[in-house]
C-alpha positions as semicolon CSV with decimal commas, in nm:
position;residue;x (nm);y (nm);z (nm)
1;M;10,079;6,634;12,342
2;A;9,859;6,715;12,045
3;S;9,490;6,651;12,008
4;E;9,336;6,513;11,691
5;T;9,363;6,853;11,526
6;G;9,692;6,932;11,694
7;T;9,545;7,213;11,906
8;T;9,590;7,218;12,281
9;P;9,561;7,480;12,555
10;D;9,880;7,625;12,698
11;P;9,819;7,656;13,073
12;A;10,181;7,600;13,169
13;H;10,287;7,943;13,048
14;G;10,038;8,175;13,218
15;V;9,820;8,286;12,927
16;G;9,670;8,124;12,622
17;E;9,851;8,120;12,289
18;G;9,607;8,360;12,129
19;T;9,655;8,614;12,407
20;R;10,031;8,580;12,379
21;A;10,027;8,625;12,001
22;V;9,813;8,939;12,028
23;R;10,028;9,097;12,301
24;A;10,377;8,968;12,215
25;G;10,654;9,224;12,198
26;L;10,439;9,532;12,259
27;P;10,607;9,814;12,452
28;E;10,468;9,952;12,776
29;P;10,168;10,178;12,708
30;V;10,248;10,549;12,669
31;K;9,969;10,804;12,667
32;Y;9,879;10,919;12,314
33;E;10,125;10,674;12,155
34;P;10,017;10,381;11,933
35;T;10,012;10,036;12,089
36;L;10,254;9,916;11,820
37;P;10,489;10,200;11,720
38;G;10,534;10,253;11,349
39;P;10,846;10,146;11,162
40;V;11,162;10,340;11,235
41;F;11,346;10,433;10,915
42;A;11,698;10,530;11,013
43;A;12,046;10,463;10,884
44;H;12,198;10,638;11,185
45;F;12,091;10,774;11,523
46;H;12,196;11,076;11,731
47;L;12,507;10,953;11,908
48;P;12,696;11,209;12,118
49;G;12,980;11,080;12,334
50;E;13,061;10,712;12,372
51;P;12,840;10,466;12,173
52;T;12,688;10,294;12,476
53;G;12,318;10,312;12,388
54;P;12,105;10,045;12,223
55;Y;12,079;10,214;11,882
56;T;12,390;10,332;11,704
57;Y;12,380;10,239;11,336
58;G;12,105;10,100;11,116
59;R;12,289;9,784;11,012
60;D;12,331;9,680;11,377
61;T;12,007;9,763;11,557
62;N;11,667;9,920;11,500
63;P;11,379;9,977;11,745
64;T;11,134;9,808;11,506
65;W;11,350;9,493;11,503
66;T;11,363;9,502;11,882
67;H;10,986;9,483;11,919
68;L;10,958;9,203;11,663
69;E;11,245;9,002;11,811
70;R;11,095;9,023;12,158
71;A;10,760;8,911;12,019
72;I;10,907;8,610;11,839
73;G;11,106;8,516;12,149
74;E;10,789;8,516;12,359
75;L;10,626;8,279;12,111
76;E;10,929;8,052;12,070
77;A;10,989;7,997;12,441
78;P;10,723;8,143;12,672
79;G;10,857;8,228;13,015
80;R;11,221;8,165;12,922
81;A;11,502;8,413;12,863
82;V;11,590;8,378;12,493
83;E;11,736;8,599;12,223
84;T;11,597;8,632;11,873
85;V;11,777;8,771;11,570
86;T;11,570;8,863;11,264
87;F;11,693;8,849;10,905
88;A;11,599;8,961;10,557
89;S;11,488;8,608;10,461
90;G;11,473;8,252;10,584
91;M;11,783;8,164;10,385
92;A;11,971;8,448;10,554
93;A;11,872;8,304;10,892
94;I;11,978;7,951;10,793
95;S;12,308;8,076;10,655
96;A;12,378;8,276;10,971
97;V;12,359;7,965;11,190
98;L;12,570;7,750;10,959
99;F;12,841;8,004;10,880
100;S;12,864;8,148;11,231
101;Q;12,920;7,804;11,386
102;L;13,116;7,601;11,131
103;R;13,485;7,624;11,046
104;T;13,714;7,447;10,800
105;G;13,755;7,088;10,916
106;D;13,420;7,074;11,096
107;A;13,142;6,832;11,002
108;V;12,772;6,914;10,977
109;V;12,482;6,669;10,943
110;M;12,188;6,782;10,730
111;P;11,872;6,617;10,594
112;D;11,881;6,495;10,236
113;D;11,506;6,552;10,201
114;G;11,482;6,906;10,336
115;Y;11,433;7,250;10,188
116;Q;11,526;7,276;9,824
117;A;11,807;7,529;9,877
118;L;12,000;7,307;10,119
119;P;12,203;7,149;9,834
120;L;12,327;7,498;9,746
121;L;12,444;7,541;10,103
122;R;12,607;7,201;10,089
123;E;12,812;7,309;9,788
124;Q;12,922;7,627;9,961
125;L;13,009;7,456;10,288
126;T;13,209;7,193;10,103
127;A;13,397;7,467;9,917
128;Y;13,496;7,607;10,258
129;G;13,640;7,274;10,367
130;I;13,345;7,169;10,584
131;E;13,232;6,807;10,567
132;V;12,860;6,776;10,493
133;R;12,689;6,447;10,576
134;T;12,328;6,384;10,482
135;A;12,058;6,135;10,578
136;P;11,678;6,121;10,557
137;T;11,455;6,279;10,821
138;A;11,243;5,967;10,878
139;R;11,338;5,708;11,139
140;D;11,596;5,946;11,289
141;A;11,843;5,833;11,022
142;Q;12,068;6,133;11,088
143;L;12,187;5,953;11,402
144;D;12,377;5,710;11,180
145;V;12,611;5,983;11,054
146;L;12,628;6,204;11,363
147;A;12,959;6,094;11,518
148;G;13,201;6,383;11,564
149;A;12,985;6,647;11,394
150;R;12,997;7,007;11,511
151;L;12,635;7,079;11,416
152;L;12,321;6,876;11,348
153;W;12,061;7,044;11,125
154;I;11,705;6,909;11,158
155;E;11,400;6,993;10,949
156;T;11,083;6,846;11,096
157;P;10,830;6,810;10,946
158;S;11,042;6,793;10,634
159;N;10,954;6,999;10,329
160;P;10,797;6,876;10,106
161;G;10,775;6,512;10,218
162;L;10,631;6,577;10,569
163;D;10,846;6,320;10,748
164;V;10,909;6,375;11,119
165;C;11,209;6,296;11,338
166;D;11,233;6,271;11,717
167;I;11,380;6,603;11,824
168;R;11,436;6,498;12,186
169;R;11,617;6,181;12,085
170;L;11,839;6,355;11,832
171;V;11,919;6,635;12,077
172;R;12,020;6,389;12,349
173;A;12,250;6,201;12,115
174;A;12,400;6,521;11,979
175;H;12,455;6,690;12,313
176;D;12,612;6,375;12,459
177;Q;12,899;6,424;12,214
178;G;12,909;6,805;12,222
179;T;12,719;6,862;11,898
180;L;12,495;7,166;11,858
181;V;12,141;7,120;11,722
182;A;11,946;7,357;11,498
183;V;11,584;7,292;11,402
184;D;11,420;7,444;11,096
185;N;11,072;7,503;11,238
186;T;10,928;7,685;10,938
187;L;10,644;7,446;10,865
188;A;10,528;7,401;11,225
189;T;10,577;7,759;11,356
190;P;10,615;7,808;11,734
191;L;10,243;7,738;11,773
192;G;10,294;7,391;11,631
193;Q;10,627;7,304;11,788
194;R;10,883;7,466;12,020
195;P;11,230;7,332;11,940
196;L;11,404;7,510;12,228
197;E;11,170;7,347;12,480
198;L;11,259;7,014;12,318
199;G;11,628;7,082;12,381
200;A;11,752;7,237;12,055
201;D;12,014;7,512;12,059
202;F;11,871;7,705;11,765
203;S;11,514;7,745;11,642
204;V;11,520;7,876;11,286
205;A;11,240;7,972;11,050
206;S;11,153;8,142;10,728
207;D;10,897;8,391;10,852
208;T;10,798;8,447;10,491
209;K;10,568;8,149;10,545
210;G;10,325;8,087;10,830
211;M;10,463;8,334;11,083
212;T;10,361;8,635;10,874
213;G;10,107;8,450;10,663
214;H;10,014;8,708;10,401
215;G;10,260;8,621;10,127
216;D;10,382;8,979;10,098
217;I;10,717;8,994;10,281
218;L;11,043;8,800;10,305
219;L;11,180;8,750;10,656
220;G;11,352;8,496;10,879
221;H;11,466;8,453;11,237
222;V;11,691;8,258;11,469
223;T;11,611;8,215;11,840
224;C;11,865;8,088;12,095
225;E;11,867;8,042;12,471
226;D;12,248;8,067;12,489
227;P;12,352;8,436;12,464
228;E;12,691;8,340;12,321
229;L;12,533;8,149;12,033
230;A;12,294;8,437;11,970
231;A;12,589;8,680;11,966
232;G;12,758;8,473;11,696
233;V;12,445;8,475;11,483
234;R;12,401;8,849;11,535
235;R;12,765;8,910;11,441
236;W;12,714;8,718;11,118
237;R;12,410;8,932;11,036
238;K;12,626;9,242;11,080
239;I;12,902;9,102;10,860
240;A;12,670;8,983;10,584
241;G;12,434;9,279;10,611
242;A;12,133;9,049;10,580
243;I;11,909;9,278;10,782
244;P;11,531;9,309;10,760
245;G;11,378;9,633;10,639
246;P;11,192;9,832;10,907
247;M;10,868;9,814;10,710
248;E;10,896;9,436;10,671
249;A;10,969;9,398;11,042
250;W;10,671;9,614;11,136
251;L;10,439;9,424;10,903
252;A;10,562;9,096;11,049
253;H;10,490;9,211;11,403
254;R;10,145;9,328;11,301
255;S;10,081;8,988;11,142
256;L;10,181;8,794;11,455
257;A;9,868;8,921;11,630
258;T;9,654;8,692;11,413
259;L;9,895;8,397;11,424
260;Q;9,679;8,169;11,636
261;L;9,363;8,255;11,444
262;R;9,533;8,181;11,113
263;I;9,719;7,869;11,219
264;D;9,421;7,711;11,394
265;R;9,201;7,757;11,086
266;Q;9,468;7,639;10,845
267;C;9,566;7,332;11,048
268;S;9,209;7,218;11,107
269;S;9,121;7,268;10,740
270;A;9,435;7,082;10,630
271;L;9,328;6,779;10,828
272;L;8,978;6,798;10,678
273;L;9,128;6,814;10,329
274;A;9,358;6,520;10,398
275;R;9,060;6,314;10,514
276;A;8,866;6,410;10,202
277;L;9,150;6,286;9,981
278;R;9,174;5,945;10,146
279;G;9,045;5,661;9,936
280;R;9,045;5,845;9,604
281;P;9,193;5,615;9,339
282;D;9,375;5,902;9,169
283;V;9,553;6,010;9,491
284;T;9,850;5,814;9,622
285;G;10,126;5,891;9,869
286;L;9,896;6,107;10,082
287;R;10,085;6,265;10,374
288;H;9,974;6,481;10,664
289;P;10,103;6,426;11,020
290;G;9,753;6,472;11,160
291;L;9,614;6,162;10,989
292;P;9,611;5,875;11,242
293;D;9,752;5,633;10,982
294;D;10,025;5,868;10,860
295;P;10,373;5,723;10,921
296;S;10,467;6,036;11,117
297;H;10,153;6,066;11,328
298;A;10,257;5,879;11,642
299;L;10,584;6,068;11,677
300;A;10,439;6,403;11,572
301;S;10,175;6,369;11,844
302;T;10,448;6,361;12,111
303;Q;10,622;6,684;12,008
304;M;10,382;6,891;11,799
305;R;10,093;7,102;11,925
306;R;9,948;7,146;11,576
307;Y;10,019;6,937;11,269
308;G;10,065;7,210;11,011
309;C;9,885;7,344;10,707
310;V;10,062;7,141;10,437
311;V;9,921;6,828;10,273
312;S;10,120;6,639;10,011
313;F;10,004;6,375;9,764
314;V;10,086;6,226;9,425
315;L;9,873;6,232;9,111
316;P;9,923;6,000;8,811
317;G;10,188;6,191;8,622
318;L;10,287;6,541;8,515
319;D;9,995;6,610;8,279
320;H;9,738;6,487;8,529
321;A;9,887;6,710;8,799
322;E;9,890;7,014;8,569
323;R;9,525;6,959;8,476
324;F;9,441;6,947;8,845
325;L;9,625;7,270;8,919
326;D;9,468;7,443;8,619
327;G;9,125;7,336;8,740
328;L;9,152;7,494;9,084
329;R;8,963;7,819;9,135
330;L;9,027;7,900;9,502
331;V;9,393;7,796;9,507
332;D;9,694;7,983;9,368
333;D;9,969;7,796;9,182
334;A;10,259;7,934;9,385
335;T;10,574;7,802;9,546
336;S;10,540;7,923;9,903
337;F;10,325;7,787;10,187
338;G;10,170;7,899;10,514
339;G;9,965;8,187;10,374
340;L;9,604;8,288;10,423
341;R;9,534;8,202;10,061
342;S;9,568;7,837;9,970
343;T;9,849;7,751;9,732
344;A;9,949;7,434;9,552
345;E;10,224;7,338;9,314
346;R;10,369;7,046;9,126
347;R;10,688;7,033;9,324
348;G;10,885;6,841;9,062
349;R;10,885;7,141;8,829
350;W;11,188;7,279;9,017
351;G;11,397;6,969;8,969
352;G;11,560;6,984;9,314
353;D;11,335;6,755;9,518
354;D;11,337;6,377;9,493
355;V;10,965;6,351;9,424
356;P;10,750;6,201;9,145
357;E;10,644;6,426;8,859
358;G;10,286;6,422;8,989
359;F;10,380;6,521;9,347
360;I;10,161;6,804;9,479
361;R;10,251;7,019;9,779
362;F;9,928;7,180;9,896
363;S;9,926;7,462;10,151
364;V;9,584;7,511;10,307
365;G;9,477;7,869;10,367
366;A;9,198;8,031;10,564
367;E;8,915;7,987;10,313
368;D;8,595;7,823;10,423
369;P;8,695;7,455;10,440
370;D;8,379;7,337;10,267
371;D;8,445;7,570;9,974
372;L;8,810;7,470;9,954
373;I;8,747;7,097;9,966
374;A;8,471;7,124;9,707
375;D;8,710;7,312;9,477
376;V;8,982;7,049;9,519
377;L;8,748;6,756;9,459
378;R;8,597;6,924;9,154
379;A;8,945;6,990;9,012
380;L;9,046;6,629;9,079
381;D;8,737;6,498;8,903
382;G;8,805;6,725;8,606
383;A;9,171;6,622;8,586
384;A;9,077;6,253;8,578
385;R;8,860;6,285;8,268
């Protein structure tokens, strides 16, 4: 499915991905009105008579959310009728799926190498009497603990280890026994991978990362093809009140217009950086799904359209890694990924990931790749002295 850089045309859905990203979710043109209406700040709306209209109260609906949710739905599943629900953060979106679908006595299967906050969710689910089973992402190991589960949670590529599992295979096995499947698609974005087209019931993402790409807002979303599942997620948002602000939603929609431009540059530069790191004696454990010899490459090439902007590798110890990070000039030491500005961090500083002390998660931005690679190699040389 993917080319060497992970980029492919999208002829099956009428228009190219760039065109779709630029036009997604825009309302019909109205003379003298902006192409993307500004954010609507409203706690309540005029509501005479019976509350039958689309906008009644600000915790339930907002016109700015509507435009953004339509846009994300068009990117998640072009040409298909889907429903998207936006949230105040990625964690709010994840929580909405888990807590809207699981009840006391249910079992859920989750990755043991996924996003750092998943152990917190595991504790909370267990406290509610829900059985949580875990297994690694690689080699589809979650299949071994799937029997009888209500929900299977997949994160592929995994964060921060960049392992990949076979979404189609896991979905088939899950659906054969009546298990729902949710895919955390944060790292890939819909331009890299479309979980609903691969059979998943929920596509979930922290839009704080690549979807918005500027590192200035927190946001998340859930997209479903089944209206009943979407209604459950939306109901949970209403109960929890985890709603996005109108300004954040408007900024996110504005940012989607450049999604293909950003993702293409970041993914191609990430592969160039990964190639530049190969063979260095101070770099071990190099991972990027776009590298032909990466353990995930063969499988990723069957289900991903782009391989992502994250490169991970290990340096010889904590001090060595800190010297490297201190030596970077074009890269911010920050804990997020997917932004226009490259970021890197020693992931072990948080204590929640099973990684070596010298493990580096590097998110490639939109800088000139020659400048970025030169900065990384210079910092590596300086750290080795």
